[in-house]
C-alpha positions in Angstrom: -1.0 -13.0 10.7 2.7 -12.5 11.3 4.1 -9.5 13.1 7.6 -8.2 12.6 9.0 -5.2 14.5 12.2 -3.4 13.6 14.2 -0.6 15.1 13.9 1.5 12.0 11.9 1.9 8.9 15.0 1.3 6.8 15.5 -2.1 8.5 11.8 -2.9 7.9 12.1 -1.9 4.2 15.1 -4.3 3.8 13.1 -7.1 5.3 10.1 -6.4 3.0 12.4 -6.3 -0.1 13.7 -9.8 0.9 10.1 -11.1 0.9 9.5 -9.5 -2.5 12.7 -11.0 -3.9 11.4 -14.5 -3.0 8.3 -13.8 -5.0 10.2 -12.4 -7.9 12.5 -15.3 -8.1 9.8 -18.0 -7.8 7.5 -16.8 -10.7 8.0 -16.4 -14.4 5.9 -13.1 -14.4 5.5 -11.9 -10.8 2.8 -9.4 -10.0 3.5 -6.8 -7.3 0.7 -4.7 -5.9 2.2 -1.3 -4.9 1.3 1.6 -2.6 2.3 5.2 -2.4 3.0 7.6 0.5 6.0 7.9 2.8 5.5 4.4 4.3 6.7 2.2 1.4 9.6 4.4 0.4 12.2 2.4 2.5 10.9 -0.8 0.7 11.4 0.9 -2.7 14.9 2.0 -1.8 15.8 -1.5 -0.7 14.3 -3.0 -3.8 16.4 -0.7 -5.9 19.4 -1.8 -4.0 18.6 -5.4 -4.8 18.2 -4.5 -8.5 21.6 -2.8 -8.4 23.0 -6.0 -6.9 21.7 -8.1 -9.7 18.0 -8.8 -9.1 16.2 -8.9 -12.5 12.9 -7.0 -12.4 12.3 -6.8 -16.1 9.5 -9.4 -16.0 7.7 -7.9 -13.0 4.2 -6.6 -13.5 3.2 -3.8 -11.1 -0.4 -2.7 -10.1 -0.9 0.3 -8.0 -3.6 0.7 -5.4 -5.0 4.2 -6.2 -4.7 7.7 -7.6 -6.1 11.1 -6.9 -9.0 12.4 -9.0 -8.7 15.9 -10.5 -4.9 16.1 -11.1 -2.9 14.9 -14.1 -0.4 12.1 -14.1 2.3 14.7 -14.6 1.3 16.7 -11.4 4.2 16.5 -8.9 1.8 15.1 -6.2 0.2 12.5 -8.5 0.9 8.9 -7.6 2.1 8.4 -11.2 4.8 10.9 -10.5 5.5 9.5 -7.0 6.1 6.0 -8.5 8.3 7.3 -11.2 10.4 9.2 -8.7 10.8 6.5 -6.1 10.9 3.3 -8.2 10.0 3.1 -11.9 12.7 5.5 -13.2 15.3 3.8 -11.1 15.1 0.2 -12.2 14.4 -1.8 -15.4 10.7 -2.3 -15.3 9.1 -2.7 -18.7 6.8 0.3 -19.2 4.0 -2.0 -20.6 4.0 -3.9 -17.3 3.2 -0.9 -15.2 -0.4 -0.2 -14.3 -1.9 2.7 -12.3 -5.4 4.0 -12.4 -5.9 7.3 -14.2 -7.6 9.9 -12.0 -7.9 12.3 -14.9 -9.7 9.8 -17.2 -12.7 11.5 -19.0 -15.0 8.6 -18.0 -14.1 7.5 -14.4 -16.7 4.7 -14.4 -15.1 3.2 -17.5 -11.6 3.7 -15.9 -12.8 1.6 -12.9 -13.9 -1.2 -15.2 -10.6 -1.0 -17.1 -8.7 -1.3 -13.9 -10.7 -4.3 -12.7 -9.9 -6.0 -16.0 -6.2 -5.3 -15.5 -6.4 -6.9 -12.0 -8.3 -9.9 -13.4 -5.7 -10.5 -16.0 -2.8 -10.1 -13.6 -3.6 -11.7 -10.2 -1.5 -10.1 -7.5 1.2 -12.2 -5.9 2.5 -9.7 -3.4 0.6 -6.7 -2.2 2.1 -3.8 -0.3 -0.2 -1.8 2.0 0.1 1.2 4.2 -2.5 2.1 6.7 -4.2 5.5 7.3 -4.7 6.9 10.8 -8.4 6.1 10.3 -7.6 2.5 9.2 -8.0 3.0 5.4 -6.1 0.6 3.1 -5.7 2.0 -0.4 -8.3 4.7 -0.3 -10.9 2.3 1.1 -12.2 4.7 3.8 -14.2 3.7 6.9 -17.8 3.3 6.0 -20.9 1.3 6.6 -19.8 -1.1 3.9 -16.6 -1.8 1.9 -16.8 -2.0 -1.9 -15.3 -5.0 -3.6 -14.3 -3.5 -6.9 -12.3 -0.5 -8.1 -14.4 2.6 -7.3 -14.5 6.3 -6.8 -14.3 7.4 -3.2 -14.9 10.7 -1.4 -11.9 11.1 0.9 -12.5 11.6 4.6 -11.6 14.9 6.2 -8.8 13.3 8.2 -7.3 11.7 5.0 -7.4 15.1 3.2 -5.7 16.7 6.3 -3.0 14.1 6.4 -2.3 14.5 2.6 -2.1 18.2 2.9 1.5 18.0 4.0 2.5 17.1 0.5 0.9 20.2 -1.1 2.0 23.8 -1.0 -1.6 25.0 -0.7 -4.1 22.8 1.4 -6.8 23.9 -1.0 -5.1 22.0 -3.8 -5.5 18.6 -1.9 -7.8 16.4 -4.0 -11.1 15.4 -2.2 -11.7 12.3 -4.4 -9.7 9.3 -5.5 -10.0 6.1 -7.5 -9.0 3.0 -5.6 -8.7 -0.7 -5.9 -11.5 -2.4 -3.9 -11.0 -4.7 -1.0 -11.8 -7.8 -3.1 -8.6 -7.4 -5.2 -6.6 -6.7 -2.1 -7.8 -9.9 -0.3 -7.3 -12.0 -3.4 -3.5 -11.2 -3.4 -1.5 -14.3 -2.5 0.5 -12.5 0.1 0.0 -9.1 1.8 2.5 -7.0 3.7 1.0 -4.1 5.8 3.7 -1.6 6.7 3.3 1.2 9.4 5.8 3.5 11.0 5.6 6.2 13.7 3.6 6.8 16.9 0.7 8.3 15.0 0.0 4.8 13.6 0.2 2.9 16.9 -3.4 3.1 17.9 -4.9 2.2 14.6 -2.5 -0.7 14.1 -3.6 -2.2 17.4 -7.2 -1.8 16.4 -6.7 -3.4 13.0 -4.7 -6.3 14.3 -6.3 -7.0 17.7 -9.8 -5.6 17.3 -12.9 -7.1 15.7 -13.3 -7.1 11.9 -15.4 -4.1 11.1 -15.9 -1.8 8.1 -15.1 1.4 10.1 -11.6 0.0 10.4 -11.0 -1.2 6.9 -7.5 -2.7 7.6 -9.1 -5.1 10.1 -10.4 -7.1 7.2 -6.8 -8.3 6.7 -7.4 -10.6 9.7 -9.4 -12.8 7.2 -6.5 -13.3 4.9 -4.4 -16.4 5.1 -1.0 -14.8 4.6 -0.4 -11.3 6.0 2.7 -9.9 7.5 2.5 -6.7 9.6 5.8 -4.9 9.4 6.3 -2.1 12.0 8.9 0.0 13.7 8.8 0.1 17.5 6.9 3.3 17.5 4.0 2.0 15.4 4.1 -1.2 17.5 3.8 0.7 20.8 0.2 -0.2 21.5 0.6 -3.8 20.4 3.6 -4.2 22.7 1.7 -2.6 25.5 -1.2 -5.0 25.2 1.0 -8.1 24.5 4.1 -8.0 26.7 5.2 -11.4 25.2 5.9 -9.6 21.9 8.3 -7.2 23.8 10.0 -10.2 25.4 10.5 -11.9 22.1 12.3 -8.7 20.8 14.7 -8.3 23.7 
């Protein structure tokens, strides 16, 4: 596991976009696993800048981690809408190469099976992850066990509370989501976990330095052969406190 610490989220996003460019240029049909929320936005901005500078993204396949249940893909807080706003409407992705789960599907179990088939047909080369303050990746919440395949999840109260900042009325925040399982995440060839801000410092340290445990889902990334943890100095505060040698290497 590599750890890279930057002065700002913008610098971090530029670094991650450079990693993604290597993948895009080295494959005939690269597959990027994408995430939503404020954390990956600097990466999306930097990737758009690379596209504007000549990087061809027309052959890229994208597979998103998750979506809320109970709101339509046109809802301003849906992850479909988020991805269109921050990435898909800004570059030349082929619409047929864009995959997201549908949280408003009439048969959610069938939708989970459909999404697993999408992932099986398009193995992920480069997976972007954020981390929740409770350690979730995607919407794989802390639990006694972690599910391997795409599934429906009841969101933990702390996740609902965190997501409430994006909604005008907290009562509108979805309580359920459909999410890619941990198996698909771990099968990605390369994983980048991004985290910014002091509120992520404690859970980042637990995920990176603690034992592998299902009540800290991100800790399972310790088992993967190629993970890069990309942080700003605030999110790295607890890591730097426990490992002064990291601080020295950044001076």
